[in-house]
N, C-alpha and C positions, 0 to 999 in steps of 0.2 A: 845487342842483348837481351835478354828476354826480361819484358816488364820492369824496365827500369825505374827509380821512383822518379815520380814527375818532378815538376820546377817549384811546384807548389811544397814539396818535402814530403817523404815518406819514409822515416828511418826505422829498424826494425831492432824488437825487442822480443828476446825468447823467454816462455814460459820458467826456463831453466834458472834465470836472471830472478823473478820474483820471491824466491825464497830468502835472497840477499835482501833482497828491498824490504821484507816483511820483518827482517831483523831489526830494521830500523824505526819498526812500526809497533813491535810487539817486543816485551821485556823478554829477557833472558828466559830461553825455554819455552815453555807453556802455561808459565805461572799468570800473566795478566794480560789486561790490554793497555794500550797507552790511555792519559789523560788529556793530554794537550794537543796542539798543532802540527802541523809538518815537522819531524824531527830533524835536527840539524846538530851533527856534534859540533863541543866546544874547540876551539883552535888546539887544546893537548889533544883530545882525541882526534882531531885532523891531521895532526902531526903523526900521530900513533900509526892512521890509516895511511899515510905517506910513505913510511917507511915499510909498509905490509906491501904496499903498492910503490915497487921504488923505480925510480925513473927507467925509462928503455929508450936505448937508442935502436933508432933505425937504420937496416941493413942497405947499402945500394945497391941496384944490380952488378951481376958480375957478369964477367964478359964470356960470351959462347952460352951464355943459359937456353933452355927450352921454353918453348911456349908456356906449358905448364909453369917452369921454374919463375918465371917472369911474373904469370899471375899469382902464384904463391908468395913471390917475394913484395907483391903490389899489396896483397893483404896482412902481410906481416908487417909492413910498413906504418902502415895506418894505427898499430898501436903503440907507436912512440909516443912517451909520457915526461914531460909535460907534452899536451897535443901539438904535433906540427906535420905538415904535410908536403914540407918541401922536399924531401927523401922520397917519398912514395910518387911525386910527379916525375922523378927519373924513369919511373918503370912507364911511362905514357910517351907517347909521340910527342914532339913539340906544338904542336896543334891542338891535342888533346888537352895537354899541361894547361894552355892557355884558358881554355873554354870549361876545364874541370870544377865542381864548383861542391866539394865536400860538406860546405854548410847548410846545403838544402835537406841535408836529412843525415841519421844514423842508423846504419843497419846493425844490428845487433844479434849474434846466433850463436846457436848452445854448441852446433858442431857442423863440419864439412863433411859430405860424401867425395868420394876419391872424384880429381877432375879427369874430365872427359875432353880429348881433342878430337874434330871434326872438319878438316880442312882446317882453315885459317881461325877457326873459334874455340875457346877453351871454356866448356861450362861448368860450373860449381853448384852442384846443389847444396842447397844450406838445410839443414835440419831444424824445426821450431822456431818460428821468427815473429816478431810484431813490430811495430814502427811507430817511431816519432815521429814528427813533423821537424821542419827548421828551426821551429823556438824550443824543442827538449819536450814538447809537449806529447802524450801516449795518444798512438793512434788505430793500438789492436794488434792482433795476431794477422800475420799473413799463411796464404794458402795456396796452393795448386802451383800454376805458373810463377808465382810470384816470389817463390820458395827457391828458382833456380836464376843464377847469376850467369849471363852468355858475355865473353869479353873477345871482342875480335883483335886478333894479334895480328902486327904486320911488321914488316921490316923496315926498320929507318937506320942509316949509318951504320948497317951490316949486322944491327942485331935486332931481336925481337923487342917490339915496343906496343902498349896497347891502345887500340886507337878510340876505344868508346866506353871511358870507365862512368860508372854509375855515379850519378851525382849525390853522392853519400856518403859518410863517413863509416867503414862497414868494420865489424871488431865484434871479438867473441864477448859470449854472456860475462865468463868470469873476470874478465879485464874491465868490462862495463860496472861490473856491481860493486867492485873496488874501488872505483873512481868518480862514479856519481852518484848523487842522493836525489830524490826526489823534494822540490820545494813548492811554494808559491809564489805567482807574481800577482802582486794585488792591482785591480781597476774596479771601475765605477760600475754600478749599474746605471741606465738611462739619464734617471733623473737626479745622478747624484747623490742619492739618499744613503747608500750603502756600499760597502768594499764588496768585491767579488775576487775570491782566490781562483786561478788560474793553475792546477798544478803543471811543472816541469821538471827536468831532469838535468840538474847543472853538476859541473865537476867539482869536487870537494876540493881544500885547501888553502892556501894563503890567500888564491885569488876568489874564495867565496862572493868578498861584497862587491866585487868588480862584476862579476857573472852575472849577480842579480839584478843590479844598476844597468847592467848591457842588454839583459833580457827585459826588462821593464820599457827600457828606451827604444826597442823594437817595435812595441807593441801588442797589442793582444794576439794570440795564437790562432792559426785560421781559423779551426772551427769554434771560436770565441766573437769572432768580426760578425758585428749586428748584436750580439747580445751585449755586449760591455762596452764601455767608453774609457777614452784615459785623455787625463789631462796632462800629460809629459808631451810637449809640440813635438810636430814632428821637425827634421833637421838636426836634431840635436843630437852630439855622441859624446861618449866619456873619453878620458885622456889613457894612457897606457892602464894606468889600474886608479883604485879607489881607495888609499891607503887610510888603515885605521890605528889612530896614535893609539898610546899609553892609556889615554883618558878615556878611552870606548869612540871616538869622533871619529865619523866616517869623513873623508874631505871630498864631495864630489865635483870635482870640475868641469863643468858643461860646455863645448861649444859647437857654434852652428849658428846658420840664418835661421834662427827661429822667431818667432812673432814676439811682442812683448806681451810680458802675462800681467795680467790684474790682480790687484791682492788674491780677490778671491780663487782665481784658477792656481796661483801660488801655491795657496792653502791646501787645496785639492791635491794639487802634485805632490807636495809634500806629505800628504796624509799616504798616497800611494808609495813614497820611498821608504816614508818609517815603518809601513807594515809590511814591506817587503823586506826591508834590512833589516826587522828585529828577528828573523829568524837566523842571523848572525848573533852566537852568543857574546861575539866581542865588541859588537857596535851598541853603542850608549845613546848617542844621537848622532846627528846631522850635519855637517854645513855644506850649504852649495852657492856656486857660483856659477853665473852663464857668462861666458866668453869674459872673464875677469872681475865682473862685477857679484858682490854678495846677493843672493835673494832675500829680497824683503821678508820677515815675519812678521804677522800679525802681532802686536803685544811688545815689538822691539826683539831686542836681543841676539846672537848671530847664530846659535844651535837648535836645532830643534829636536825634541826628545824623542825617541822610537815610540815611546807611549803615549803620545801626545794626540794622536788621532781617533779616539775611542769614541769619539762622536758618531765615527762609519766603521766602529764594529760591524764584521759581516755575520757575527751572530746576534747582530741588535744591539744597539748601546742602551736600552732602557727594558731589556728582556728580563725577567725575574728567575731565579733559582728553584723555586716552587715545585712541588710535583703535583698533578691534576689526576685525577682514576676515577672507576667505578665500583661499588662496592653494594650489594644487595640493591641495584638498580637506583643508587643515590650518586651524587656529586661528594668526592673527598677528595681534599687540597690539604697543602701543607708542607714544613720540612719533612724529610723523611724520617724523622725521629719524633715527630707531632704529627700525623696527619688524622684530620678529623674530618665528621660528614660537614657539608654546608649548612648556614643556618637558613640560608634563603630558598626559594619555593626550587630550587636542584637538588635540596637535601630532602625533599619531602618522601617519604615512605613509598607513595603510590606512584610516584617520577616515573619507572618505568625505564629508565637511560640504559641504553645499550652500550652506549663508547660516547667520550667526550674527547674535546681537543682543546687544551685554553692558546688564545691570543698569547703574541710574547709576551707581552706585556703584562699577562696575566688578569686584567680587569674583565675581559670577556671570555666566555667559553660558547663553544659550537657543542650540540647535545645531539646523537642519533637516538630517538625513543621511536613509541607504536611498533614496538616487533624489528625495528632497524628499517623502517622504512620513510622516517620524516625527519629533515632536519632543521635544526632550530638553532636559533642564537639568542644567548642573554647574558646578564652581567653576573660575575660570581656570587654577588653581594646581593641581588635583586631580591625583595619580598615577595612582589605581587606577581602573578600570572600571566598577565597579558604582554608585559615586558618580552617574555619569551614570541620571538618572531619566527615564524617559518620561513624558512627561503627555498625547501625544494623536498618533494616528496614522492613518494612512487620508487618501484624497483628493491633494491635490497643496497644501502648504503653502506660503505665502510667508515674507518675511520678517518675524518678528515684532517687536515692539515691547513696550518699556517703561515704565512712568510711575515718577516718582519714590517711591512707596509701596508698590511692586515689584508690583504687577500687571501681567502678561503677556497682551498680546494678540496675536492670530495670524488672519490670513486663510486660510482652507481653500476651495478649490475642488473643489467635487462636480459633475458632469456642466455644467461652463462655469458654474455659479451658486455666489455667495461663502455662507460660512457663516463668521460671526465670533465667535471663542471668546474666552474672558478666563479665565485661570487662576490662582488666589490660593492661600491656604492653606486653601480648603474643595474646591480640585479646581478641574477643569475644565468650565466652561459654557459654551453658548450664549447670546447675547445677540443678541436681533434691532434691527438699526443701519438704520433706515429710510433709503433713497437707496442703502445699500451691501447689505444682505442679499438674496440672490436674483438679485442683477445679477451682471454680469460684470466685478468687480471684482479688479484687479491689483498693489494695492499698500495696505495700511492703515499709519497712523501714528497714535499718540496723544501728545496734549500731556503733557510732564512734569508738568504739573499736577495732570492724569489728568481732565480736565474737557472736552476737544474729541478728535473722531477726524475724522482725513480720511482720503479714499481715492481712489483712480484708479478709475475705470469707464469699460471701452470700449462703443462705442458705432459705429454706421454712420458719423456725422458727426463722429468722432475720439474721443479722450478728454478726460472731464471728470474735473475733480478736485471732490469733493462731502465736504461736512462735516455732522457732528449735534455735539449736546453730551450729556453723560454724566452721569445722575443718582446717588448713592449713596445706601445708604440710612444712618442712624445710626452704623451700624458699620463704615461703610469699605467693604462689597461694593456690587457694582457693581447699582443697581436696574433702571434701562434706558437708551435712550439717545433722546434725544429732538429736536425742532426743526432736523429736516435741512434743507438750504441750499446754493446752489452757490458753490464759492470760485472756480471759473474753469468757464465754458461750453466745449463743444465746438469746435474751430476746425479739424476737419478733420485734425487732426496726434496724432503719438502723444505721450504724457510717459513716459519712461525709469525717472525717480526724483524723489521727494519728501525733501528735508530741513528741519528746523525750524532757522531761523536766527536763533529770538530767541523767546521766551517766548509769542508769539503772531503769529509771520509766518513764511512758507513759502518755500522757493526749489524752484523748478520745472524740470526738465533736459527739452528737447523737442530730439531731433535734426533738424537743418534738413536738412542730407547726409548720412546715416546713413553712420557710419564717418569723416567728412570732418570736419562743423562740428555744433556742437551750440548751443542758446540755454538762456540761464539768466534766466529771470525771477524777481522776487521780488513775493508777495503778502501781504496782510494775512491771518488765520486767518479771519477773519469775511467774507470775501469782497469788502470794501471794494477791492482794488485788481484791476482790471479792465477789459477795452477796452484803449485805445492803451497798451502797458507801454513801459517802457524795458527793455532786457534785453542781457548781457553774452554775447558770440559767443566761443566757444571751440572752438579748431582742433584736431584729431585724434579718435581714438575715446574720446569721454568713455563710461565705462561706468558711472557713477553718480556722486553729490554726497557730499562730507563734509562737515556744517554742525552746529554746537553750540548748541540753544537758549540757552544763557547770552550769546549772544551777543560774547563775548570770545575765543573763537579763529577760526585763518583758516578760511574759507570754503574747501573744497577742491573741484577736479575731479579726480575720480579716473580716471586712465586705466590701460589693463592695464601700461605700464612706466613710470610718473612718477605723483606727484602735483603739482598746480598751485594755487598759491595764486591765488585769483581777483584780491585787490586788490595784489598785491605783483609777482607774476608771478613769483614764486620756486618754483624747481621741487625735489621731494624724488625718490631713487629708490624704488622698491618692491622687496619679494621678488617671486622669479621666479612667473609662474603667477598672479598676481593676479588674483580675478573679483570681489570686492567689499572695502569698505572705508567703517567710518563712525564716527561719536563713537558713545557709549552711550546706548540710548534706543530 
């Protein structure tokens, strides 16, 4: 067949699917955006989903079926629900059935064109398709030959059978969107200081807890390997299921030849499990056994509450919820209903600030002044000028961005080309970011966990949002940026601002009628939300977005004369001359 998915796994997901995915991200209609992390339905709504997405029995092959009928039957059999591939294997030769590995990927297609037969090959053209890997992580749209499935059909025991099936589950988008949801598996950064969400798609229903644990046991998705680490030992597997009792206790019975865990390693493993399983609203706490023995908990007790691992919050455990911005060239900060000019040197009238970004703990800010060509760092409450330390100068400096570890990133434009800098305790140095460095990039954001960069890149066809992953060395210094991807392709429009609305979710601000109307879209940071997105329309001259990656603070549209809460539609006054405002980061 043409372009069979690799053994590494490259399932396919279509743009038509994305509308269904965003229904889980944006509330009914186009009224408002979500304010929490990955959306997973409660058990009640899952049951309702399962009534709508009723069980499907696969049909075995019939005697005398043609080549095309066998291929069509094979595709139909893969839509059995709950998922099972026993009947689908009956459409394969004995040798092919033994080797076929549909867990390597999931091909999700919007539609097929009529099959074509040529000799012993049946060709099935797919329309609009994208891919997920073996872990259920988004891999992006397919194009060209990747949209064509070729099946070699031979005769075995007097009947046509497929000899070379694609190593993937191949299913239609409507089937997929009714039965799968995007959640996150939680791993650690290389220093084990902060949790990192890795979005994946899992089946909904009563087995959600089982799917989440099984996904975590499988380790980081392929594109995250080398970026994150896990404290779940290799060699462990979960039993038939992870039952959740009436008290909300998920009982995780792990088996396998895994090394003995230290108390510290066990605590980190439990934090991963807790943050992953808290997405199932039925789960309140975990009880974990390894080969029948209880996993010891620090402080004693048998159960580990899902909210216990707050010290590893992917949005930053000590992050403030205050706002920071610029008004009349001076630093303003405070809660949304009580913004005030800073009393220190950064609030002086002659300061001439162009843009600011507060460190997640709110104690330190990075400011760009001198007409946009100098980056300085100082304390929010500093009262003397020498405490402002210059760390970079030259070119045009865009708004800087911080991660929770205190690394400062900044985009510098020189001759219309972007240079990415990172500033840490070793000083300032360039980092080559594929897809961003050397391009006409306009804005750069880093995730609080420090493992993702996203940027707006300008082009003739409009602005694109591109991303890359950050690899850290064992000491926590930035080693390199890898795995570039497109979060949102160009659509002939300009993007005015980006903001994290969750640990792995981003809001995009696009002026539709400049100065009058703006559109706010929400997307997953892995690029899984694209195509036909639901959106919120805001009237007025929106100059930016203020959003908190914890997902617990209001998402605010920043206008020159007020703040607008996207969800409640409540408004707050702002200081005169406001030109930007955002949460730390």
